[in-house]
C-alpha positions in Angstrom: 22.5 -1.7 -25.6 20.3 -4.0 -23.5 18.7 -6.9 -24.6 15.1 -8.0 -23.6 12.9 -11.2 -24.0 10.2 -11.4 -26.4 7.7 -10.8 -23.6 9.7 -7.5 -22.6 10.2 -6.2 -26.3 6.2 -7.2 -27.3 5.5 -5.4 -23.6 7.4 -2.4 -24.4 6.2 -1.9 -27.9 2.3 -2.3 -26.8 3.4 0.6 -24.4 5.5 2.8 -26.7 3.7 6.2 -27.6 1.2 5.7 -24.8 1.7 8.8 -22.2 -0.9 10.7 -19.6 -3.8 7.8 -20.8 -7.2 7.5 -19.3 -7.5 5.2 -16.3 -9.0 2.9 -18.4 -7.0 2.7 -20.9 -3.6 2.4 -18.3 -5.5 -0.3 -16.5 -5.4 -2.0 -20.2 -2.7 -1.9 -20.9 -1.4 -3.2 -17.9 -3.6 -5.7 -17.3 -3.1 -7.1 -20.9 0.7 -7.2 -20.6 1.1 -8.8 -17.3 2.6 -12.4 -19.0 4.9 -13.4 -16.4 4.5 -16.9 -15.0 2.9 -15.9 -12.0 -0.4 -13.4 -11.4 1.5 -10.1 -11.0 1.0 -7.1 -8.8 -0.8 -4.3 -10.3 0.7 -1.1 -8.6 0.2 2.5 -8.6 2.9 5.2 -7.6 1.9 8.5 -7.1 4.4 11.6 -7.4 2.9 14.6 -4.8 3.6 18.4 -4.7 4.6 17.5 -0.9 8.3 17.6 0.9 7.6 15.3 4.2 10.8 15.8 5.6 8.2 18.8 6.6 5.5 17.7 8.9 3.2 19.7 7.9 3.8 17.8 4.4 3.5 14.1 5.5 1.1 12.1 3.7 -0.1 9.4 5.3 -3.1 6.6 5.2 -5.2 4.0 5.0 -8.0 3.2 2.3 -10.1 -0.1 2.3 -9.9 -1.4 -1.6 -13.7 -2.2 -2.5 -12.1 -5.4 -4.3 -9.1 -6.4 -1.8 -5.5 -6.9 -3.0 -5.5 -10.1 -4.0 -2.8 -10.9 -1.3 -2.5 -12.9 2.1 -1.6 -10.9 4.5 -0.1 -11.6 7.7 -0.9 -10.0 11.0 1.1 -9.5 13.9 -0.7 -8.4 17.3 0.9 -6.7 20.6 -1.5 -7.5 22.7 -2.3 -9.5 26.7 -5.3 -11.3 27.8 -8.7 -10.5 26.8 -7.2 -8.4 23.8 -4.7 -11.1 22.8 -7.8 -13.6 22.9 -9.9 -11.3 20.6 -6.8 -10.6 18.3 -6.7 -14.4 17.6 -10.4 -14.7 17.3 -10.3 -12.0 14.8 -7.5 -14.4 12.4 -4.6 -12.6 13.7 -1.3 -15.1 12.6 1.2 -13.8 15.2 -0.2 -12.2 18.6 2.4 -11.4 22.0 4.0 -9.3 24.2 7.3 -9.0 25.0 7.8 -12.8 23.8 7.3 -11.0 20.6 9.4 -8.2 20.6 12.4 -10.5 21.2 11.7 -12.6 17.9 10.9 -9.8 16.1 15.0 -8.5 17.8 16.0 -11.8 16.5 15.6 -10.9 13.2 12.2 -12.9 12.6 10.1 -10.8 11.0 7.1 -13.1 9.1 4.5 -10.3 9.0 3.0 -7.7 7.0 1.2 -5.4 9.1 1.6 -4.8 12.9 -1.6 -3.4 15.5 -0.9 -3.0 19.1 -3.0 -2.2 21.7 -2.0 1.1 23.4 -0.7 -0.1 26.6 1.7 -2.2 24.3 3.6 1.0 22.7 6.1 0.6 25.8 7.2 -2.7 24.4 6.5 -2.4 20.5 8.7 1.4 21.1 11.9 -0.6 21.2 11.3 -1.8 18.0 11.3 1.6 16.3 14.6 1.0 14.5 13.5 -2.2 13.1 10.0 -1.6 12.6 10.1 1.4 11.0 12.3 1.7 8.0 9.5 -1.5 7.3 6.8 0.7 7.3 5.5 -1.5 10.2 5.5 0.1 12.9 2.0 0.7 14.6 0.5 4.2 14.5 -2.6 5.5 15.5 -3.1 7.7 12.4 -3.6 4.8 10.7 -5.4 2.3 13.2 -2.6 0.3 14.0 -2.9 1.4 17.5 -6.2 0.6 19.2 -8.1 -0.9 21.6 -10.3 -2.2 18.8 -8.2 -5.1 17.7 -10.4 -7.1 16.3 -11.8 -4.4 13.6 -8.2 -3.3 12.9 -6.8 -7.4 12.1 -10.6 -7.7 9.9 -9.7 -4.4 8.1 -6.4 -5.3 7.5 -7.1 -9.0 6.4 -10.0 -7.8 4.2 -7.8 -5.7 1.7 -7.1 -2.3 3.9 -3.9 -0.6 2.5 -1.4 1.7 4.1 0.0 4.7 2.7 2.8 7.1 3.3 5.0 9.6 1.5 8.6 9.1 1.1 11.5 11.3 0.8 10.8 12.5 -2.6 7.3 12.7 -2.1 6.4 9.5 -3.5 3.4 7.1 -2.6 3.0 3.6 -4.5 1.1 0.9 -3.5 -0.4 -2.5 -4.8 -3.9 -2.0 -5.7 -4.7 -6.0 -7.2 -3.3 -8.4 -9.1 -3.5 -8.7 -12.8 -5.8 -11.8 -12.7 -8.4 -9.4 -11.3 -11.1 -7.4 -13.8 -10.4 -4.4 -15.6 -13.4 -3.2 -13.8 -11.8 -4.3 -10.1 -8.7 -3.1 -10.7 -9.8 0.4 -11.9 -12.4 0.5 -9.0 -9.2 0.1 -6.8 -7.3 2.6 -8.4 -9.5 5.2 -7.9 -10.5 4.5 -4.6 -6.9 4.6 -3.7 -6.1 7.9 -6.0 -8.9 9.1 -3.8 -7.8 8.4 -0.7 -4.4 10.4 -1.4 -6.1 13.5 -2.4 -8.4 13.2 1.4 -5.1 13.2 2.5 -3.4 16.2 1.2 -2.0 17.7 4.3 -1.7 21.5 5.5 1.4 22.4 4.1 1.1 21.1 0.9 1.6 24.5 -1.4 0.8 24.4 -5.4 0.0 21.3 -7.6 -0.6 18.0 -5.0 -0.7 15.5 -7.0 1.6 16.0 -9.8 2.2 12.5 -12.2 0.7 9.2 -11.6 1.7 6.0 -13.2 0.3 1.9 -13.2 2.5 -1.1 -13.6 2.8 -4.3 -12.6 5.4 -6.6 -11.1 7.8 -7.7 -14.5 6.3 -4.9 -16.8 6.7 -1.5 -17.8 4.5 1.4 -16.6 2.3 4.2 -17.7 1.5 7.3 -16.9 -1.9 8.3 -16.3 -3.6 11.5 -17.0 -4.3 13.1 -13.5 -7.2 14.3 -14.3 -8.8 11.4 -15.2 -7.9 9.2 -11.8 -8.9 12.0 -9.9 -12.4 12.4 -11.9 -11.2 16.5 -12.9 -11.9 16.0 -16.2 
């Protein structure tokens, strides 16, 4: 039998018997038991009734969390000329064209979000096998292929979160830090759930949101009552 440290044992005891709790109780449990020596990320995972292998059941989108993520996001932008200058002025960390492509092909991926102007997609397209699996490939559906690079960079820096259903129909994301107030975390969580709800694809049949769970980086997870999170109590 695995042995757990005092912190893990205490957290498991606090979560014992807690299932399908309200959003408020879930946030309180996770926040109160996030006691690692660093500021843990609070994460949400949602099991959806979709099979993203089918195009009409793919779930993806973005949401600007009302209280940000608490994370410093590094942004790379593929652009030339005036648009490159615009990206730099907006706070982009890395801006380039073929030179940036070569850097990435060389194995250096020092960013969390990638944005491109439409004319750069011929260059960016060569990086599909590298950026795609990391969910970093620019995509017009989530606003990362755009001529308005200023707005895209500012949104990424300001707490915008991208989400995409994985093979098993699971969507997950960080919705803040344990140091956030309970109210801030609750607001962020409800905003994220609402965005995923609105992204329901046309091919989704039956129950769309099956399960919701919240956890911190080092802590156990707790299941959340779906009706509490969607406002359908």
